[in-house]
C-alpha positions, 0 to 999 in steps of 0.5 A: 541467528541463521535462517534455514527456511526461506525463498528469495531470488539470490542471497548474494544480493544481501549486501546491496539490499542492506545498503538500500535498507539503511538508506531508507532508514535515514528518512524514517525517524519516527520508526527509528525512535520506536525501534530504539524503545522496542529494543530497550523494553522488548514489548513483543517478546515471544510473539510470532508475527506473520506479515504479508507486505510489499517487500521493500526497503521501508518494510525491512525497517519495520521488520527490524523494529518488530524484531528489536521488540522481541517478535519472531517475524516471517514475511512474504510479498503482498504482490507478485511484482513488488518485491525488491530482491536485494532487500529480501536477501538482506533480511534473510542474511543480515537480519535472520528473518525468514522471507518468502518473496521473489519479484515476478513469482507466479500465482502458485508460488505467491500462495505457497509463500503465504502458506510458508509464512503461516507455518510459524503458527502466528499470534498476529497477522500483518496484512496489505490487501487481506490475502493472508487473512482470507487464506487463514479464514478459507483454508487454515481454520486450524490456526485461527484459535492461536491468533489474537489480532492483526493489522491491515495496511491498505484501503482494499484490505480494509474493504475486504475485512469489513465485508468479512466482519459484516458476514460474521466470519472475521475470527479476530480483531484487526486494526485498520492502519490504513484509516489512521490520519497519519497513514491515508492523508500522507501515504495515500496522497503524497506517497501514491501521488509521487510514486505513481507518476515516478513509475509511469515516467520510468516505464515510458519516458513520456512527457506529461506536459500537455498530455491528458491524464485520466484518474479513475477515483478521487479518494486520497490516492486519486487526489495525490495522483491528480495533483502530481500529474497537474504539477507536471503540466498534464491536463487532468480528468477525474472519473468518479461514482461518488457525487461528493468526491466528484464535486470535490474534484471539480472544486479542486479545478479538475474536469470530471466526466464519465469514463466512456467520455474520458476514454475518447480524450485520455492519453494516460489512464490511471486507476485508483478505485479498489474496484473491478473492471474500471477500464473495460472493453467498451472503453478500449474501443474508444481509446486513442492510438498509443493510450497508456493504461496503468493501475495504482490500486492494490489488485490488477482487476481494475483493468479488465486485462482478459477483455484487452487480450480478447480485443487484441490482434497482436501483443508485444513487449514495447519495452520493459514493463510495457505490453503493447496490444494492437487492437481494431483499426491498428491502434495500440494500447499500452499496459504497464506492469501487467496491470499490477501496482505500477508504483511498486512494479515499475518503480520503488514504491512510496518514499520512505519519509511517508512510509515512516508514519504508516509503519509507525502505525503498524508497530504501535498498533501491534503493541496496543493489541498486545496490551489489550489482548483478550479485551477486543472482540472480533471486528475491524478497529480504528487506530487509537487517536492517541497513537495517531497524534503521537506519530504526528508529534514525533514526525513534526519533532523529527522535522524540526517543527514546533506548534502551539499548545492551549493555554489553561484559559483556552482549555477552559473556554473550549470545555465550557458552554456558558460563554457566547456572543 
């Protein structure tokens, strides 16, 4: 069915986007199996889904799976710089899915696109960063009675949702897809780790070997970034506020120190904390000439860009995706991708093989919430363990891997308390 309401850069890019989507699909066997089942069973028939996600080839395969299941889907970008314009065009032209996303869109356009996605009157939200849910709760109370569930893709969004639930304002149940083991242990660690390093190399073409890379935050994303940077020959420094995570970083062989100390020695700084002003004016004053700053957290607030602008005597484009600020003493500080998600703004985001599991969680969580419609109160819920285990099983099967199963004797032993030393 032809789509008449959409906003993409250029529909002439649709064939290129289709090739990109199909290429990604080859590395997404779990989602492919779900799509095939959805096409047979139509478990989402008649359900309207408003999705605010990074508009990439991997996301496109999720949209196709949801549509195969009978859903009516509208999609907008969850970040102004993460859209792949050819993919957006392909979803409109070849898949009949309304898309509102243009790479580089300004803030007003970004929020207009969120509004357009909500115009369908969704039954279900699918968010990455919680902007769509926040807009609903702040400005579109009229739509809330018709919404019976949602999912959230990323750590930052889950943090915001839990704050909403704590304040008693979250109006419907949301499954925290980010917290599924088959999401954060793989997507956050291996996906963010590889794609962040990929983006830095694409944007700068610097040699990482011998450089000092400062990773702010040692959650699953930070672990991945730190390990990949070390694998490229970098000296890695971790900064943390959590003593347990800091201790883990030490035990993993990384130097750990406060940012005020790391600022003096770092060549490349990567923020992955989900918090505000992790890199600030006090740190810029200490940095080396030529320091490179980038962010792999969801929002561009982790680097205090206004403070960097204030400190600068001059600003110029060093090369695509690099803004070079000249500060006190003639030093240059280089900001990548406007401080936005560097792996999506300056590269292609996570490899499709890890997004396969993340988006399988999205698809199956939607199905689960539909099956339990009316049974879940407003709040933030984990992905059911059975879904997590099934996705892992399907992934192993697709990789040609087999594992052991418990014998009846072993099951009896594990369920008994009588046998001991």
